N, C-alpha and C positions, 0 to 999 in steps of 0.2 A: 836916142833909141838904141837899144841893144840889138845885136845881130840875131835874127830869129833862127831857130833850129832848122837844119837842112830838110828835115822831114817831120811833119807834124800831122797827127791824126785829126781830121776835122769831123766833128760829130754834130749833126743837125738836130736841133730841138725846136719844139713848138712853144717858145717863150720861156723855157725852164733852164736855159744854159747856166745862168749864174747860180741858181739853187742847186743844180746837179753838181757843178764844180765845187761848191762849198761842202756839199755832202761827201763827195769823194775825198776832199782834203781832210775832213774830220774823221773819216772812216779808215783810210788806208795810209800806211807809212810812206814816206818819201813822196807825199802828194801835197800840192799847194795850189792856191789861186793866185794868178798874176794879174795882168791888166784887164780891166773891164772897159770895153769901148762902146760908146753910145752912137746911135745912128745920126748922121748929119742931116738927114732928111727922111721923109716918109718912105716906106718900102712896103712891098706886098704883105709882109708878116707883121708890120707895126708902124709906129709913128716916129717922127723926129724926137730924139732924146731917149728912146727906149734902148735897152741893152741890145746891141747887135751881136757882138762877139765877146767871148771871155777866154783869155789865155789861162790854161791850167795844166798841171802835171798830175798824172795818176801813176803811182808807184814808179816814178822815174821816167814815164813816157810823156813827152810833150803833146798836148792836145789843144784844140781850139773848139770851143762850143759856139755854134752859129744858131742864133734864133731866127730860123728861116721860115717859120710858120708851119701849118699843118700838111703841106704838100707831100713831104717825104717822111716816112716812119722808120724807126730802127727795126732791124730784123735779126734773126739768129745767124744770118750770113756774116755778121761781125759780132765778136764778143771779146771781152777781156777774160783771160784765163789767169786765175790767181792761184799760185802754188802755196799750199799751207803746210806747216810743219807738223801739226797734230790736230786732234779733235777740237781742242779749245779754240785754236785759231780758225778752224773751219766754221765752228759754231758762231764765233764773233762776227765774221764777215757775212755769213749767210743770214744770221739773225738781224744784223744791221740793215741789209738790203731788204729783206722781207718785212721787217718791222717798220720800215720807212715807206710803206705803201707799195712795196714790190710784190712779186708773185713767184711761187715755187714752180719749177719745171722738173724734168726728169734728169737722172744721172749726174747730179751735181750742178745743173744749170738753174739759173734763176734770172729774173728781170727786175731792174730797179723801177721806181715809179715813173720814170721817163721813158721806159720801154727798152733801155739798153740791156743787152744780155751779158751775163757773167757766168763763168765756169769756176766754181770754187772747188779746187782739185787738190786733195791731200797728196803729198809726196808718196805716201804709202800706196796709193792707187796707181800712180805712175810707175813706181818700182814693181808693183805686182804685174802690170802689163808688159814691162820690158825685161823682166827677169828671165833667167835661163830655162825655167820649167814651163813648157807650154800648157801642161795640164793645170798648174797653179794659176797661170794667166787666165785660162778659160774659166776656172772657178771664180776668180776675182771679177772677171767681166760679167759673168752670169749674176753674181751678187749685186754688182753695181746697177745692172739693168732693172733691178727691183726697187731701187732707191730714188728718193728725191735728193735730200741733203746726204752727202756721203758719210757713212758710218765707218770710221777707221777700224774699229775693233772687228766689225763684221767682215771687212775686206781682209784684214790680217788672219781671221779665222778661216776664211775661204782659201787663202793661200796655203795655210797649214793643212787643209783638207779635213 
C-alpha cells in the first residue's frame, strides 16, 4: 500500500461517491480515480460489499469519497473554486456540471448533482477585484452580482467603465 497523502479532503456522499469521482476525473484536468474500497460488513448507509470509500484526485487535490448515507449533506460552507483562463473554459466546466444534473446558483457558483458546490471563477474576475482601481473593482463586483455563470466580456467591460 502506498503512503497516503498527509492531508486529504473527505467528502460525504449518499451512495454516489464513485460516480462523482468518475465525473470529476472526466471533467477536470489533473484528476483521477484511485482505489475503490468495499465495505467488509453492513453499515448504516449500506451493505457488505457496497462501495464504502473512493480515493480520487480533483485538479491535483487528494480526496476521499465516503458513502456515508443520507445523514449529512454538502453545503456551500465547502466548495471547490476553479480558476478559469477564459470564457471557453468557464463555459466548459459550468456546462459540464449543470448538464450532468447540477444546478445554477449566483455569482459563478453552481452545485453538481451530488450537492457539492463549485465556484467557476474566471481569472479576469479575480484580477478585476484585486486590481489597483477601486472604482473598477466595484463596477466588476456589481456586474458579477447580476450573474449566474460569469460572463468574462461583461466583467471586462465593467472594468473599463
